[in-house]
Structures are given as structure tokens and as C-alpha cells.
C-alpha positions as CSV (number, residue, x, y, z in Angstrom):
1,X,0.0,0.0,0.1
2,X,2.8,2.4,0.9
3,X,4.7,1.6,-2.3
4,X,1.5,2.5,-4.3
5,X,1.4,6.1,-2.4
6,X,5.2,6.6,-3.5
7,X,4.6,5.3,-6.9
8,X,1.9,8.0,-7.5
9,X,4.3,10.7,-6.1
10,X,7.1,9.4,-8.5
11,X,4.6,9.6,-11.6
12,X,3.8,13.1,-10.5
13,X,7.4,14.1,-10.1
14,X,8.2,12.8,-13.5
15,X,5.3,14.6,-15.1
16,X,6.1,17.7,-13.4
17,X,9.6,17.7,-14.7
18,X,8.7,16.7,-18.2
19,X,6.0,19.5,-18.1
20,X,8.7,22.0,-17.3
21,X,11.3,20.6,-19.6
22,X,9.4,19.6,-22.7
23,X,8.4,23.2,-23.9
24,X,12.2,24.0,-23.8
25,X,13.2,21.1,-25.8
26,X,10.6,21.6,-28.3
27,X,11.5,25.3,-28.6
28,X,15.2,24.4,-29.0
29,X,14.5,22.0,-31.7
30,X,12.1,24.2,-33.8
31,X,13.3,27.8,-33.1
32,X,14.7,29.7,-36.0
33,X,18.6,30.1,-36.1
34,X,19.6,32.9,-38.2
35,X,21.6,35.4,-36.1
36,X,22.5,38.5,-38.0
37,X,23.9,41.9,-36.9
38,X,20.5,43.7,-36.6
39,X,19.2,40.8,-34.5
40,X,22.1,40.9,-32.2
41,X,22.0,44.7,-31.9
42,X,21.0,46.2,-28.7
43,X,17.3,47.5,-29.0
44,X,15.8,50.3,-27.0
45,X,12.4,52.0,-28.1
46,X,13.2,51.5,-31.7
47,X,16.2,53.9,-31.6
48,X,20.0,53.3,-31.7
49,X,21.5,54.1,-28.2
50,X,23.8,56.8,-27.7
51,X,26.5,56.7,-25.1
52,X,26.7,54.0,-22.5
53,X,23.9,51.5,-22.4
54,X,24.5,50.1,-19.0
55,X,23.1,52.3,-16.6
56,X,23.9,52.0,-12.9
57,X,20.7,52.2,-10.6
58,X,20.9,53.0,-6.8
59,X,20.5,50.1,-4.6
60,X,17.6,52.0,-2.8
61,X,15.3,51.6,-5.6
62,X,15.4,47.8,-5.1
63,X,15.6,47.9,-1.4
64,X,12.1,50.0,-1.5
65,X,10.8,47.3,-4.0
66,X,11.6,44.7,-1.5
67,X,9.9,46.5,1.3
68,X,6.8,47.0,-1.0
69,X,6.8,43.0,-1.3
70,X,7.2,42.6,2.4
71,X,4.1,44.9,3.1
72,X,2.3,43.5,0.3
73,X,2.7,39.8,1.6
74,X,1.3,41.4,5.0
75,X,-1.9,42.6,3.3
76,X,-2.1,38.9,1.8
77,X,-1.9,37.6,5.3
78,X,-4.1,40.0,7.0
79,X,-7.1,40.1,4.8
80,X,-8.2,36.3,5.1
81,X,-7.4,36.5,8.9
82,X,-9.7,39.7,9.2
83,X,-12.5,37.8,7.3
84,X,-12.6,34.8,9.3
85,X,-11.6,36.5,12.7
86,X,-15.0,35.5,14.5
87,X,-14.1,31.9,14.3
88,X,-10.5,32.0,15.1
89,X,-10.3,33.2,18.9
90,X,-8.0,34.9,21.0
91,X,-5.1,32.7,19.9
92,X,-5.2,33.9,16.4
93,X,-5.4,37.6,17.6
94,X,-2.4,37.2,19.7
95,X,-0.5,35.7,16.6
96,X,-1.6,38.5,14.4
97,X,-0.3,41.0,16.9
98,X,3.0,39.4,17.1
99,X,3.2,39.3,13.1
100,X,2.4,43.1,13.1
101,X,4.8,43.9,15.7
102,X,7.5,42.1,13.7
103,X,6.5,44.1,10.6
104,X,6.6,47.2,12.5
105,X,10.1,46.5,13.9
106,X,11.2,46.0,10.4
107,X,9.8,49.2,9.0
108,X,11.3,51.3,12.0
109,X,14.9,49.4,11.3
110,X,14.5,50.4,7.6
111,X,13.5,54.1,8.5
112,X,16.4,54.3,11.0
113,X,18.9,53.0,8.4
114,X,17.5,55.7,6.0
115,X,16.3,53.5,3.3
116,X,13.1,55.5,2.9
117,X,15.0,58.7,2.2
118,X,15.3,59.5,-1.3
119,X,17.9,62.2,-1.4
């Protein structure tokens, strides 16, 4: 009986790997391969680039994006909790308060480090 359950898992694993690799293999076989100077040229807005094409962005933009993701995830966790709060009880309230405190500490830390200052 246990071997049968592992058999299903093995079949699903093989199917998942094939589902991921098969489109890559098919695209590699039938994709056109005619490289030319125009195809390999750097393309930006239909115009030829002038000057340096690699621009360095400030790290702060990425940090703000990560902060956005963190607080976006907070909303994803907070909304279902608020919808089903009536049936969860006091323990869930304590857990959510701890979760919000951890996020508040992260925000205060980012603020103290000057991450949210733009200039």
C-alpha cells in the first residue's frame, strides 16, 4: 500500500519535470536560428542607443521594492485573517499582533537605516 502511494508521487514528479522541460526542448528544436547583426544589436525604443547602454541604478530602488513586497505580503496574510476572525479566537489575535509587531520593527529598522530617504 505504501509503495503504491510513493508510485503516484514518482509519477507526478516525472510529469512535473517533463511538463517543465518539454516546452524548452521543443522550442530548442524548432526555433529559427539565423543570427544577424541587426538581431544581435541592442534594441531600445526603436532607436539606436547613444552613449553608455549600461546604467547603474541606486540600490535604494531595489530595497524599496523589497519593502513593498514585504508589506504586500502582509496584506495577503492580514485580509483572510480579518475575514475569518470571528471563528479564530484569542490565540489568532495574539499571533496577528506578534506578526504586525515584527513588521513594525522591520519598518522602524528600515526607517532608521535611511532606506526610505530618497535624497
